[in-house]
FIKOLFI-570956 format. One record per residue: x, y, z of N, C-alpha, C in turn; residue number from 0; residue in three letters. Coordinates in pm, 1 decimal. Example, Ala and Ser with C-alpha at 12.3 -4.5 7.8 and 13.67 -1.06 7.14 Angstrom:
<rs>
<r n_u="1319.0" n_v="-569.0" n_w="780.0" ca_u="1230.0" ca_v="-450.0" ca_w="780.0" c_u="1320.0" c_v="-330.0" c_w="780.0" k="0" r="ala"/>
<r n_u="1285.0" n_v="-225.0" n_w="708.0" ca_u="1367.0" ca_v="-106.0" ca_w="714.0" c_u="1290.0" c_v="3.0" c_w="787.0" k="1" r="ser"/>
</rs>
This chain:
<rs>
<r n_u="1791.2" n_v="58.7" n_w="103.0" ca_u="1804.0" ca_v="188.5" ca_w="176.4" c_u="1947.7" c_v="187.7" c_w="234.1" k="0" r="unk"/>
<r n_u="2007.2" n_v="305.0" n_w="225.4" ca_u="2133.4" ca_v="323.6" ca_w="282.5" c_u="2132.7" c_v="402.3" c_w="418.2" k="1" r="unk"/>
<r n_u="2233.7" n_v="382.9" n_w="490.6" ca_u="2237.6" ca_v="458.3" ca_w="616.7" c_u="2200.7" c_v="363.1" c_w="733.4" k="2" r="unk"/>
<r n_u="2192.3" n_v="436.6" n_w="848.5" ca_u="2155.7" ca_v="364.3" ca_w="967.7" c_u="2012.7" c_v="318.1" c_w="967.4" k="3" r="unk"/>
<r n_u="1974.1" n_v="215.6" n_w="1043.8" ca_u="1842.0" ca_v="177.6" ca_w="1052.8" c_u="1761.2" c_v="288.9" c_w="1123.0" k="4" r="unk"/>
<r n_u="1634.8" n_v="295.2" n_w="1102.3" ca_u="1549.3" ca_v="388.6" ca_w="1161.6" c_u="1531.3" c_v="356.0" c_w="1314.3" k="5" r="unk"/>
<r n_u="1527.1" n_v="451.5" n_w="1400.7" ca_u="1501.5" ca_v="425.1" ca_w="1543.0" c_u="1370.0" c_v="375.1" c_w="1573.4" k="6" r="unk"/>
<r n_u="1270.5" n_v="423.2" n_w="1494.0" ca_u="1128.4" ca_v="384.3" ca_w="1519.0" c_u="1053.9" c_v="375.9" c_w="1385.2" k="7" r="unk"/>
<r n_u="950.0" n_v="305.2" n_w="1391.7" ca_u="862.4" ca_v="285.8" ca_w="1271.6" c_u="776.0" c_v="404.1" c_w="1254.4" k="8" r="unk"/>
<r n_u="760.9" n_v="447.9" n_w="1130.5" ca_u="663.0" ca_v="557.5" ca_w="1102.0" c_u="580.8" c_v="516.0" c_w="981.3" k="9" r="unk"/>
<r n_u="492.0" n_v="605.2" n_w="939.1" ca_u="412.3" ca_v="580.6" ca_w="817.5" c_u="473.6" c_v="621.7" c_w="691.7" k="10" r="unk"/>
<r n_u="587.4" n_v="685.0" n_w="698.7" ca_u="671.1" ca_v="720.1" ca_w="582.5" c_u="700.7" c_v="591.6" c_w="507.5" k="11" r="unk"/>
<r n_u="695.1" n_v="595.3" n_w="374.2" ca_u="698.5" ca_v="468.7" ca_w="305.2" c_u="751.6" c_v="487.6" c_w="160.6" k="12" r="unk"/>
<r n_u="800.6" n_v="381.2" n_w="105.4" ca_u="823.5" ca_v="367.7" ca_w="-39.9" c_u="718.6" c_v="285.6" c_w="-95.4" k="13" r="unk"/>
<r n_u="651.9" n_v="330.5" n_w="-202.5" ca_u="540.3" ca_v="253.3" ca_w="-258.5" c_u="578.0" c_v="207.6" c_w="-396.0" k="14" r="unk"/>
<r n_u="529.8" n_v="88.1" n_w="-431.1" ca_u="543.7" ca_v="26.9" ca_w="-565.0" c_u="402.6" c_v="-14.0" c_w="-612.1" k="15" r="unk"/>
<r n_u="384.0" n_v="3.5" n_w="-743.0" ca_u="261.8" ca_v="-45.9" ca_w="-808.0" c_u="272.3" c_v="-188.5" c_w="-844.0" k="16" r="unk"/>
<r n_u="163.5" n_v="-259.2" n_w="-820.3" ca_u="150.2" ca_v="-396.3" ca_w="-868.0" c_u="17.9" c_v="-417.5" c_w="-940.2" k="17" r="unk"/>
<r n_u="10.6" n_v="-518.4" n_w="-1025.5" ca_u="-116.1" ca_v="-554.1" ca_w="-1087.7" c_u="-207.3" c_v="-616.8" c_w="-984.3" k="18" r="unk"/>
<r n_u="-332.9" n_v="-580.6" n_w="-993.6" ca_u="-432.6" ca_v="-646.5" ca_w="-904.0" c_u="-428.3" c_v="-794.9" c_w="-905.9" k="19" r="unk"/>
<r n_u="-406.1" n_v="-851.7" n_w="-1027.8" ca_u="-396.5" ca_v="-998.0" ca_w="-1046.4" c_u="-280.4" c_v="-1060.4" c_w="-965.5" k="20" r="unk"/>
<r n_u="-174.9" n_v="-981.1" n_w="-930.9" ca_u="-64.1" ca_v="-1027.9" ca_w="-859.1" c_u="-72.1" c_v="-1010.4" c_w="-704.9" k="21" r="unk"/>
<r n_u="-181.6" n_v="-943.1" n_w="-658.6" ca_u="-194.7" ca_v="-907.0" ca_w="-522.2" c_u="-176.9" c_v="-1029.9" c_w="-425.1" k="22" r="unk"/>
<r n_u="-250.5" n_v="-1132.4" n_w="-450.5" ca_u="-250.0" ca_v="-1254.4" ca_w="-355.8" c_u="-110.7" c_v="-1317.0" c_w="-359.2" k="23" r="unk"/>
<r n_u="-48.5" n_v="-1326.5" n_w="-471.1" ca_u="87.0" ca_v="-1382.4" ca_w="-481.4" c_u="186.1" c_v="-1295.2" c_w="-401.9" k="24" r="unk"/>
<r n_u="177.0" n_v="-1167.8" n_w="-419.1" ca_u="267.7" ca_v="-1074.7" ca_w="-351.1" c_u="251.0" c_v="-1086.6" c_w="-203.2" k="25" r="unk"/>
<r n_u="125.2" n_v="-1089.5" n_w="-152.7" ca_u="95.2" ca_v="-1097.0" ca_w="-17.7" c_u="154.0" c_v="-1238.4" c_w="43.3" k="26" r="unk"/>
<r n_u="134.8" n_v="-1341.9" n_w="-33.7" ca_u="185.7" ca_v="-1467.4" ca_w="11.5" c_u="343.1" c_v="-1463.6" c_w="13.7" k="27" r="unk"/>
<r n_u="407.1" n_v="-1403.8" n_w="-69.8" ca_u="556.4" ca_v="-1391.9" ca_w="-69.0" c_u="600.1" c_v="-1313.9" c_w="47.5" k="28" r="unk"/>
<r n_u="529.4" n_v="-1199.8" n_w="82.1" ca_u="571.1" ca_v="-1121.8" ca_w="195.7" c_u="551.2" c_v="-1197.7" c_w="323.6" k="29" r="unk"/>
<r n_u="441.7" n_v="-1278.6" n_w="333.4" ca_u="421.1" ca_v="-1357.9" ca_w="446.9" c_u="525.7" c_v="-1470.0" c_w="464.5" k="30" r="unk"/>
<r n_u="562.8" n_v="-1537.2" n_w="344.8" ca_u="663.1" ca_v="-1640.5" ca_w="347.3" c_u="796.2" c_v="-1586.2" c_w="386.8" k="31" r="unk"/>
<r n_u="826.8" n_v="-1465.2" n_w="361.2" ca_u="953.3" ca_v="-1406.1" ca_w="404.7" c_u="960.5" c_v="-1375.1" c_w="550.0" k="32" r="unk"/>
<r n_u="841.7" n_v="-1378.2" n_w="619.0" ca_u="836.6" ca_v="-1345.7" ca_w="756.8" c_u="850.7" c_v="-1193.6" c_w="785.9" k="33" r="unk"/>
<r n_u="813.1" n_v="-1117.8" n_w="683.2" ca_u="822.5" ca_v="-967.1" ca_w="711.5" c_u="700.6" c_v="-928.5" c_w="797.5" k="34" r="unk"/>
<r n_u="721.0" n_v="-812.1" n_w="871.7" ca_u="610.1" ca_v="-765.3" ca_w="963.3" c_u="505.5" c_v="-690.4" c_w="878.2" k="35" r="unk"/>
<r n_u="391.9" n_v="-751.9" n_w="861.3" ca_u="279.2" ca_v="-687.0" ca_w="787.0" c_u="207.0" c_v="-592.7" c_w="874.1" k="36" r="unk"/>
<r n_u="165.6" n_v="-486.4" n_w="813.3" ca_u="80.0" ca_v="-388.3" ca_w="878.1" c_u="-58.2" c_v="-399.1" c_w="805.0" k="37" r="unk"/>
<r n_u="-159.3" n_v="-389.6" n_w="883.3" ca_u="-289.2" ca_v="-400.3" ca_w="825.4" c_u="-323.4" c_v="-281.9" c_w="731.5" k="38" r="unk"/>
<r n_u="-367.5" n_v="-322.5" n_w="612.2" ca_u="-397.5" ca_v="-210.3" ca_w="514.7" c_u="-526.8" c_v="-139.7" c_w="548.4" k="39" r="unk"/>
<r n_u="-536.6" n_v="-13.8" n_w="494.6" ca_u="-655.5" ca_v="67.6" ca_w="527.1" c_u="-771.7" c_v="20.6" c_w="440.6" k="40" r="unk"/>
<r n_u="-895.3" n_v="23.1" n_w="497.9" ca_u="-1012.4" ca_v="-9.2" ca_w="418.3" c_u="-1028.8" c_v="99.0" c_w="312.3" k="41" r="unk"/>
<r n_u="-1049.3" n_v="64.6" n_w="189.9" ca_u="-1065.4" ca_v="159.1" ca_w="87.0" c_u="-1196.5" c_v="139.0" c_w="9.0" k="42" r="unk"/>
<r n_u="-1236.9" n_v="247.1" n_w="-49.9" ca_u="-1357.5" ca_v="244.5" ca_w="-133.3" c_u="-1325.1" c_v="172.5" c_w="-261.1" k="43" r="unk"/>
<r n_u="-1413.6" n_v="97.2" n_w="-312.1" ca_u="-1387.8" ca_v="16.7" ca_w="-440.0" c_u="-1342.5" c_v="116.7" c_w="-549.6" k="44" r="unk"/>
<r n_u="-1240.0" n_v="77.4" n_w="-618.7" ca_u="-1178.8" ca_v="159.9" ca_w="-722.9" c_u="-1059.4" c_v="236.2" c_w="-683.7" k="45" r="unk"/>
<r n_u="-1017.7" n_v="226.9" n_w="-556.2" ca_u="-896.1" ca_v="290.3" ca_w="-506.5" c_u="-783.5" c_v="191.8" c_w="-490.2" k="46" r="unk"/>
<r n_u="-805.5" n_v="69.9" n_w="-522.2" ca_u="-694.8" ca_v="-29.0" ca_w="-516.2" c_u="-684.7" c_v="-93.4" c_w="-377.7" k="47" r="unk"/>
<r n_u="-587.6" n_v="-184.5" n_w="-372.8" ca_u="-562.3" ca_v="-255.9" ca_w="-245.9" c_u="-409.5" c_v="-234.6" c_w="-214.4" k="48" r="unk"/>
<r n_u="-380.4" n_v="-242.8" n_w="-94.1" ca_u="-237.7" ca_v="-221.4" ca_w="-55.4" c_u="-186.4" c_v="-329.6" c_w="42.5" k="49" r="unk"/>
<r n_u="-62.1" n_v="-363.6" n_w="29.0" ca_u="5.9" ca_v="-448.4" ca_w="122.2" c_u="115.8" c_v="-366.3" c_w="183.7" k="50" r="unk"/>
<r n_u="120.1" n_v="-343.5" n_w="315.6" ca_u="219.1" ca_v="-264.6" ca_w="387.3" c_u="303.8" c_v="-366.2" c_w="465.6" k="51" r="unk"/>
<r n_u="434.9" n_v="-340.5" n_w="460.1" ca_u="524.0" ca_v="-421.9" ca_w="546.4" c_u="655.7" c_v="-344.4" c_w="577.7" k="52" r="unk"/>
<r n_u="716.9" n_v="-397.2" n_w="687.0" ca_u="848.4" ca_v="-326.1" ca_w="728.7" c_u="966.4" c_v="-423.7" c_w="701.0" k="53" r="unk"/>
<r n_u="1083.1" n_v="-363.1" n_w="674.6" ca_u="1199.4" ca_v="-438.1" ca_w="660.0" c_u="1272.5" c_v="-442.9" c_w="796.1" k="54" r="unk"/>
<r n_u="1385.2" n_v="-507.8" n_w="808.0" ca_u="1447.4" ca_v="-524.2" ca_w="934.0" c_u="1505.0" c_v="-388.1" c_w="988.6" k="55" r="unk"/>
<r n_u="1507.4" n_v="-290.0" n_w="907.8" ca_u="1558.3" ca_v="-153.7" ca_w="947.1" c_u="1450.0" c_v="-52.3" c_w="977.3" k="56" r="unk"/>
<r n_u="1323.7" n_v="-103.7" n_w="987.6" ca_u="1208.2" ca_v="-19.9" ca_w="1023.7" c_u="1165.1" c_v="63.0" c_w="903.5" k="57" r="unk"/>
<r n_u="1199.9" n_v="32.8" n_w="785.0" ca_u="1144.8" ca_v="106.5" ca_w="660.1" c_u="1013.5" c_v="42.6" c_w="620.8" k="58" r="unk"/>
<r n_u="915.6" n_v="122.6" n_w="591.4" ca_u="785.7" ca_v="67.0" ca_w="553.5" c_u="778.6" c_v="70.8" c_w="391.0" k="59" r="unk"/>
<r n_u="726.8" n_v="-40.1" n_w="344.4" ca_u="701.5" ca_v="-45.0" ca_w="203.3" c_u="558.2" c_v="-73.5" c_w="175.1" k="60" r="unk"/>
<r n_u="505.8" n_v="-26.1" n_w="59.6" ca_u="373.3" ca_v="-52.3" ca_w="16.8" c_u="374.3" c_v="-110.1" c_w="-119.3" k="61" r="unk"/>
<r n_u="295.1" n_v="-211.7" n_w="-143.6" ca_u="266.7" ca_v="-261.2" ca_w="-277.6" c_u="124.7" c_v="-230.7" c_w="-300.6" k="62" r="unk"/>
<r n_u="96.9" n_v="-146.3" n_w="-407.2" ca_u="-36.2" ca_v="-100.4" ca_w="-429.8" c_u="-94.3" c_v="-136.4" c_w="-563.3" k="63" r="unk"/>
<r n_u="-212.3" n_v="-186.9" n_w="-567.6" ca_u="-278.1" ca_v="-201.9" ca_w="-694.2" c_u="-334.6" c_v="-80.5" c_w="-753.9" k="64" r="unk"/>
<r n_u="-342.6" n_v="-68.9" n_w="-882.2" ca_u="-400.6" ca_v="53.4" ca_w="-941.9" c_u="-284.9" c_v="159.5" c_w="-958.6" k="65" r="unk"/>
<r n_u="-332.6" n_v="272.6" n_w="-1021.3" ca_u="-240.5" ca_v="387.6" ca_w="-1048.7" c_u="-290.1" c_v="507.6" c_w="-978.8" k="66" r="unk"/>
<r n_u="-203.5" n_v="605.5" n_w="-972.5" ca_u="-247.0" ca_v="736.9" ca_w="-912.8" c_u="-356.4" c_v="801.0" c_w="-991.5" k="67" r="unk"/>
<r n_u="-352.0" n_v="791.6" n_w="-1126.7" ca_u="-461.2" ca_v="836.3" ca_w="-1208.3" c_u="-596.3" c_v="782.3" c_w="-1179.3" k="68" r="unk"/>
<r n_u="-596.1" n_v="645.7" n_w="-1155.7" ca_u="-718.6" ca_v="575.3" ca_w="-1121.8" c_u="-775.4" c_v="622.7" c_w="-987.5" k="69" r="unk"/>
<r n_u="-680.0" n_v="647.0" n_w="-890.8" ca_u="-719.4" ca_v="688.1" ca_w="-760.7" c_u="-783.2" c_v="828.0" c_w="-764.5" k="70" r="unk"/>
<r n_u="-716.1" n_v="915.9" n_w="-838.5" ca_u="-758.7" ca_v="1062.4" ca_w="-855.6" c_u="-896.9" c_v="1059.1" c_w="-926.0" k="71" r="unk"/>
<r n_u="-914.0" n_v="977.3" n_w="-1027.5" ca_u="-1044.0" ca_v="971.6" ca_w="-1093.0" c_u="-1156.6" c_v="929.2" c_w="-996.5" k="72" r="unk"/>
<r n_u="-1120.5" n_v="829.1" n_w="-915.6" ca_u="-1216.7" ca_v="782.2" ca_w="-805.1" c_u="-1250.1" c_v="895.2" c_w="-710.3" k="73" r="unk"/>
<r n_u="-1148.2" n_v="963.4" n_w="-659.0" ca_u="-1174.2" ca_v="1079.8" ca_w="-571.7" c_u="-1265.2" c_v="1175.6" c_w="-635.6" k="74" r="unk"/>
<r n_u="-1246.1" n_v="1207.0" n_w="-767.3" ca_u="-1324.1" ca_v="1304.8" ca_w="-837.1" c_u="-1472.6" c_v="1252.3" c_w="-841.7" k="75" r="unk"/>
<r n_u="-1495.8" n_v="1130.2" n_w="-854.3" ca_u="-1628.5" ca_v="1075.6" ca_w="-857.1" c_u="-1693.6" c_v="1097.4" c_w="-728.2" k="76" r="unk"/>
<r n_u="-1620.4" n_v="1079.1" n_w="-611.7" ca_u="-1673.1" ca_v="1110.6" ca_w="-478.8" c_u="-1718.0" c_v="1251.1" c_w="-467.5" k="77" r="unk"/>
<r n_u="-1643.1" n_v="1342.0" n_w="-520.1" ca_u="-1674.3" ca_v="1479.3" ca_w="-507.5" c_u="-1796.9" c_v="1521.1" c_w="-603.0" k="78" r="unk"/>
<r n_u="-1826.5" n_v="1442.8" n_w="-702.9" ca_u="-1938.7" ca_v="1474.9" ca_w="-792.5" c_u="-2070.8" c_v="1416.5" c_w="-743.6" k="79" r="unk"/>
<r n_u="-2061.3" n_v="1321.0" n_w="-653.6" ca_u="-2182.5" ca_v="1251.9" ca_w="-589.9" c_u="-2262.2" c_v="1351.4" c_w="-508.4" k="80" r="unk"/>
<r n_u="-2384.0" n_v="1378.5" n_w="-538.2" ca_u="-2467.4" ca_v="1469.6" ca_w="-449.2" c_u="-2488.7" c_v="1399.2" c_w="-312.7" k="81" r="unk"/>
<r n_u="-2479.3" n_v="1486.8" n_w="-218.2" ca_u="-2495.6" ca_v="1438.6" ca_w="-77.3" c_u="-2626.4" c_v="1482.9" c_w="-22.6" k="82" r="unk"/>
<r n_u="-2692.1" n_v="1404.0" n_w="53.2" ca_u="-2821.7" ca_v="1445.6" ca_w="107.5" c_u="-2804.7" c_v="1503.1" c_w="245.1" k="83" r="unk"/>
</rs>
């Protein structure tokens, strides 16, 4: 990121896709770097897993398993499920 560091942390982020098989290794690497982790949101199965962390300039990054198409398909399934 170029420019001045952010004055405060926000939920604005840069996201990258990772394979689910690489999730644990990526999490271990982020922890080993001593970056400030933010707790991921609980998700419905099929929507992937995320690792959120901040850099020293208050920029948030996300490493997310799965794809946007997979998430949208899962959301569509939710909308098709009859509710009582």
